[in-house]
N, C-alpha and C positions, 0 to 999 in steps of 0.2 A: 398344307404349307408347314415346313419344319421350324424348329426354333430358331435356328440361323437364319431362315428367311424373315422372321419376324424381327429379329434384332439387327439384321444386316450382314454384309459379307465380312470375311475375315481380313486380316492384314495382307494375305496373299493375294487376294483379288480385289484390293482396293487400289484405284488409280495413283500413280506416283505423284501426279500434280496436286491431288488432293492431300497425301502425307506431307508433301513439301510445303504447301501452302498453310496448313495447320500448325506444323513445326515452326515455320517463319514467324507466325502470329504469336505462338507462345514463348519463342525466344526474345522476340522483339520487345514484348510486354515486360518480360524478366529483366532484360537488360536496362529498359527504361527506368524500372523501379530501383535498380541496383545503383545506376547512375545519379538518380534523385538523392538517394540515400547517402552516397559517396560525397556530393556536393555538399549537402546538409551537414555531414561530418567535417569537412574541410572548413567550412564557415564557423561551426561552433569550435573547433580547434584553434582557429585563428583568432577568434574573438576571446579565447581563454577560459571557455565554459566547459571545464573538464567534465564535471559531473553529467551534465546534459549530453556531452560527447559519449560517454560511456553508457548513458541509457539508450543513445542511439545504437551503439554496438549490440546492447541487448536486444533491440528490436531485430536487427540482423540476425542474431542467434535465435530468436523466437520463429522468424520466417524458416530458418533452416530446420528447426525442430518440427514445425507444421509439415515441412516437406517430407521429413522421416516419418511423421504419423501417416502421412498420404501413402508414401511407400509401403509401410508396415501394413496398413489395411488392405492395400491393393493386393499384396503378396499373400496375405492370410485370408483373405476374402472366400477363396474356393474351399478352404478347410471348415472356416466358421460356419459357412452355410450348409455344410453336409453333416453338422451335429444335430441329431434329431431326437425330440422327446415326444412323451405322449401328448396327444392333443388336448387332453383334460388340464393338462398343466399349464397350457397358454390360455386359458379361460379366466385366470385370476389376475388381480392388480392391472387392470387394462385402464389405459388413459381414456378410452372411448367405449361406449356400450357395443355389445355385439350386435345389437339391433340396427346400429348404424352401419355396421359391415355388411349386414345381410341387404342394406339398400344399395350396395355397390355393384354395379353390372359384373365386375372383375371379381368374382368371389374366388375363394380358395379352391373350391371343387373344380371350376374352369381351368385354373392353372395347374391343378394336379393331372390334368389329361395327357400333359407331356410327361413321360417317364423319364426322359434324359435330363430334364431339369432338376435341380437341387430338391424343388418341391416334389417332383415324381420320384426321386430316389427315395425320399422318406415317406411318400406315399406307399412304395412298395413294402415298407415295414409296418404300415398302418400308423405312422407318427408324422409330425410336421417338425419343420426347421426351427431350432432355437432362436436363430437370427437371420431373418432373410436378407438377401442381397440388397434389396431395396431399403430396408431399415438400416442396414450397415451404411448405407451411401448417405442416408439422412443424418446419421449419427456423425459422420466424419463432416458433413457440411456444418453441423451444428458447432463441433469443436473449433472449426476454422471461424465461424461467424462471432463466437463467444470470444476468441483471442483478439480479432480485429476490433470489435466493439469495445473491449476492456482497454486496449491501449489507446484507441481514439479518444474515450472518455478521460482516461487519465492525464492524456497530453491536453485536452481541452480545459481540464480542471486547473492543471498548473499554468497554462496560458492565461486564462481569465482571472485566476487568483494572483498571479504574479503581476498581473496589469492593475489589480485593485492595490497590492502591497506596494508598487512603484509610485502610486499617488502619495505615499508617505514619505517620500524621499525629499519633498519640499519641507517637511517637519525637521527632518535631519540637517538639512541645509541652513535653515533658520536657526537652529540651536548652535550649529558651529559659527555662523555669523556673529551671534550674540558673545560667544567665547572670544572670537577673535577681534571684537570691537572693544577697545579700551574705554570708550565713553560709556558702554553698556555695563561695564565690570563695577559694581558697587559694593560697598561693605555688607557682611550680612546682616540682616535685620530679623527680628522677632515677628513671627506670623502665626495668627490664630489659625489652627489646624482646620476647624470647620469652615474657614473662609477660603481655603484652597479649592480651585475648580474642581481638580481630581476628587477631593473628598466630597465636595457638595453634591456631585453627581453620581458617586459611588457608594456613599456611606447611608445606609438605610436606618440607622439608629440601633438601639440595644433592646434585647427582649425577644421572646420566641415569635411574637408577632412580626417584629420588624425582620427575623430571620426568614420567615415564610414570604414576606414582602421581597426580601432580597433575591429569593429563588424566582419569584414571579417576575421581578424585574429582568433577571438574568435571562429567563425564556423569551420574554418579549424584546429584549435589547438585541438578540441575534438577528432580527429581521430588519432593523433600521439602525444605521450608525452604529455598527458594533464596536467601532474603535474610533474614538476621538483623539484630538491632539493633546488633550490634558493626559489622556490615558497613555498614549505613546510616549509623551515626555516623561511621566512618572516611572513607567516600566523601563524606559531606557537608563533612567539615571540609577534605578535600583540594580539593574544588571551590571552597571559600569563600576558603582561604588561597592559591589560584592565581589566582583572578579578582576576588574583592571582600575583600580582606585587611582592609581597615578596617571591614567590618561583620560582626562575628561573629554577629549575630542575625539575618541574611538568612534569608528565609523559603524554604529550598530545596525543601521539599515543594510550595509552590505554584508555584515556578518550573517544577519537573518536571512538574506537571499541566498547565501551559499549553503547554509544549513538546510534551507527548504529544497535546494536542488540536490543535495546530498540524500535526503529523505526520499525525494521523488525517485531518485535513481535507484534506491534500494527495494521499492516496492511497487514500481509501475507495471511490471510485466506479469503476465499470466504464469509462466513457468518459474518465476520467482517465488510464486505462491505454492508451487509443488514443491518445491525445495524447502522452504522456510515456514510456510503457512498451510501444511497439509490439512488442518482442520477445515480451511474454507472449502476444500474439494470434499471433504466428508458431508459437509452442510449440503452441496450441490447434489451429491449421490443420494442424500436422504431425501432431498426434493424431488429427484427423478424417480425414487422409489414410491413417494407417496403421492405422486401425481395421479390419483386414481379418479376414475370417472364418478362425478356426484359430490367429491370432496372439496373442489374448488381451490385446491392447493395453491395454483398459478396466481389467485387472486390475493389471497392471504399473506403470501411471501413478500408481496409487494410493501406492506407496511414495515417490514423488520428494518431495512435500511432507512426508512422514513422515520420511524421512531428512535432509532439509535442516533441518527443525525441530529434531531432535535435534544436527545440528551447529552450528545457530546458539545454542541453549541451552548446549551444552557451550563454545562459544568466549566466550559472555558470563560464565559462571561462572569460566572460565580468566583472563580479564581481571582479576577480582577477586583471583584467586590470584598474578597477576604483580605486581599493585600491593602486595601483602602481601611477596612474595619480594624486591622492590626495597628495602623498608625493612629487612627482616631481615638480608639481604645486606650492607648499608652501614653499619648501626648495631648496636651491642651493647646500649648504653643510651642514652636520650634524656631531655632536660629537657623538662618540659611535657608537652604532648599529642602523640600519634602523628599525623603528617601524611604522606599518601600524596601522589604527584605524577601528576596526570592527563597523559596523552600520547596522541596519535594512533598511536604506535608500537606500542601493544598491539592495535590492530585490523587485520582484513584489509586489506591494501594501504594500510595507514596512513590510513584513510577510515572513520570511525565510521558516515557516512551509508549506507554500503553494507549495514549490518544491517537498516536500514529497507526497503531494495529487496528483501531477502530476505524479510522478514516480509510485504511485500505480494505477493510471488511466492507464499509459502505459502498465503495467505488466498485468493489468486485461484484456484490451481491446486486447493485443497482445495474451494472453492465450485464450481468447473467440475466437479469429481468428483462431488460430491454432487447437483448440478444434473443432471448427466447420467443418474445413477442414478434420481432423481425422475423425470425427464422420460420415460424409458424405460418405468418403472413404470406411469406414468399413461397414457402414449400408446399402448404397444404390450402392456402387460400383464407380469406376472413371468415368463411362459414365452416371452418374445420371444427369437428367436435372437440378437439383439445383447446381451441381458443375460447370457446363458450360464447355466451350471449354478449352483445354490444354492451350491456349494462357492467359487464366486468372488464371489458377492454378499455374502455375510455378513461376509467378511473386509474388503470395501472400506468397508461401513458402519462396521464397528468402528474402522478405521484413520481414518476421517473423523471420527468422534466423538472419538477420542483426541487427534487433531490440533488440533481445535477448543477442546477442554478445557485440554489443556497450553499453547497458545498463550495462552489467555485468564488462566489462574491462574499461569502461571510465565514464560513467554518475554516476553510483553509487559510486564509489571512489571520483568523484569531489564533489558529494553531501555530503558525510561524511566529506570532509575537508571544503568546502566553507561554508556550513551552519553553521559552528561554528563562522563565521565572523558576526554574528547578534549582537544586543546590549546587549543581555543576554546569559547566559550559560544555559545549560540544567541540570537536576537533576542528570545526570549520572556523574556530577563533583565529587560527594560523593560515597563511597562505600554503599553497601546495608545496613549495620548496622548503619551507620550515617544517611542515608535517614531516616530509621525508627526512629531514634532518634529525628531528626528534625521535622519530621511530628508529633510525640508525644507531642513534646515541644509546638509546634505551637497550637494544639489542645487544650492543657491544657492552654495555655496563653489566648487563645481565650475565653474558658469557664470561666476562672477567671475573664477576663474584663467584660463579660456579667453579672456575679453575682455582681461585685462591681458597675457596673453603675446601676444595678437595685437597690442595697440597697441604693446608693446615692440618686437615683431618689425618692424612698420611702420616705426617710428622708427628703428630699426637700419639697416633697409634703405635708408631715405631719407638718414641721414648718411653711409652707406657710399659712395652715388654721387658725393659731393662730395670725399671723401678720397682718399688714394692707393690703390693697387693692393692693398696688403696688408691695409688697413682692412676692407674688407666681409669678407673671409675669416675675420679674427679675430672680427669683431663678430658675423658669421653663426654662427660655432661658438658664441661665448657665447650667442647668442639660441637655438640648438637645444639646448644644455645647459639652459637655463632653461626651455624648452617641455617637455622630457622631466621636469625636475624637478616642475614644476608637475602634469603629467599623472599623475606617480607619486603626488603628495601628493593629488590628488583621487581617484584610485583607492583609496588608503588610507583616505581618508575614508568611501568608499561601502563599502568591505569592513568597515570597522569597525562601520558601522550595520548591515549585513546578516548580522552574525554572531549 
């Protein structure tokens, strides 16, 4: 029996009805998925949820890239599998012991009997393939599974996290009702700071012992009631008094949701990580390299997103405590409402955006872990040597589920609220048409400045050639100062737009 007999007949001798039937199924499924994505896009666009609509477009791009990877692997497969190396080279850094391979009835020696196959071609040279067709196919499936799991987990995280944040809308409505009701508007009164609900629940006292107690409280607080109504009211008022003092009825909840959707659009997809967060893929490659038999790397890697998630949640809770401590340490009594002061100094490296990067890493790494387990179970079965013993499988699945739930219901809502306590606000402060207008205005102002500076500089140089020797130097210096000042103004205009 030849190799072709074992694998089946070629396209030339395949019945036309089989080709037509298989093609019909593939085209029907593809069109169904495309139509579902199209209707979802129309609905998001109709509701004015542009960030989520753009995220959906990214999903379509990702599916297209996956198709391109499939095509690339299919085209290059015949060349890759004919790359031969010494057999001794393939005995190192194995995910499974060679003893497991010897138990398999389909051993390498049996496959080498056919000299027309890629294995047989390498056998003629007393070598083995660098990557077999079967291994290449498995790698292809793993990339697809990782992409699907990562997108699915990101969508679920934002859906459940958004559901939690929408529960805070009643607090926003209650505050607006109080401001609009004349009977509830009273003269400012002096209030003991320590008697305020926000301070009572968040201020731990002074001293190193109390500081340690604050960190312990932050760690435990992320598991239950991570954000309370006094927390929301205090942080909301602090944001408004810092960035839009004249608008006490500013819809902080709507702004927070828009900012979350923007962040979600920027980092949801796996190929965004290829372009912007290449270091995540380096981590994946290191794991694939160190997934060696006996090291149990697949087990220890599950603790990385778990520990990082706890650290992020603790830090976000501690930022709220720091805001409360600042007010309690500086004031004994205040007149009117208690106002916290947002600042970048409360965040790691004075950068609130770094929290978003950590959450992206957590979601990506957790998706990678779950995708790897699912891929092994489906592709090789639960008794695969890569999967290991049952004692290693169950904790990985429990940790993965815990990370997903905690990130959705606690860490993501905390991130959406607490990261607004930075020194600057985000561009989501403005509606889409206002953002477009500001960007256009800043670009025109920048271009106008450049033209004006160039004209003045040309005029200065021309008049300097007629004057005395000291004239050009002085005028040139003034032109340089004007140029630097103009560039500074233009940059400030651009930065104020991008915030």
